C-alpha positions, 0 to 999 in steps of 0.5 A: 498556506500549509504544503500539506496534501491528504489524498482519501480513497472515500472510504468510509473507513477513513473518516471513522478512523479520522486517517488518509489513504496518503499524505504528501508533504513536499515531496513525501508521499506516506501511503497507510496501510492498505487492504484489499478492498476494493470501492464496495468493501469486497475482498479482492484475491482469494491467495496473498499474492492476488490481495498484494498485486490489487493493493498495489494497484491501489497505493499507485493511485494515491501515489498519482494523485500525490504526483508521484509514482511507484517508481518513487517508492523507496520503502514498502512494508507487509505484512500477512496475517500467515507467516507460511504464505509470505512467497506469494506476498514476495512475488508480487512484491518482487515482481512490480519493484524488480528495478526501482528496489524500494528497502521493505519489510515483511513481517507476518503472524498478524490478524488484521482489521477482518476475517480473509484479509491477508495482506496489508501494505504500507509505502513511501514515496520521494518525488523525484527518486524514481529514474 
C-alpha cells in the first residue's frame, strides 16, 4: 500500500497535463504551481495582491485536504509576470505568513500560462511543522 495521496482540485488542466494540485507523501505535502483561477476557469483579482490572496486560499484548501495547514508551510515560491509588481505579492505573502515565516523565493519577468495571470505560487508543507 502506497503512502502517496494525490489531491485534485478538479480542473480540466490536471487531467490534461497529468498533474495533481498537491501530493502528500508521508508528512510532506507539495503543492503545484497555482494561479488565481476559480472553479469556472475565470481569473480572480486585478493585481498581484488580489491574485496572491486568492491563490493562497486555493493552496490552503489543498493543504487541508492533505491533512496540513498554512502553519505547516516551510517553503513558498512566487512567480510574477512583471517584476515591477512584486510588492503586491510580497505584501499578501507577508500578511498570511508573518508569524509562520517559511522560506520564500520570488522571481519576476516570466510569462505564465495565459494572459491576465500575474502570479503563480508553489508551496511545500511538512505536517506537524506548524506551531
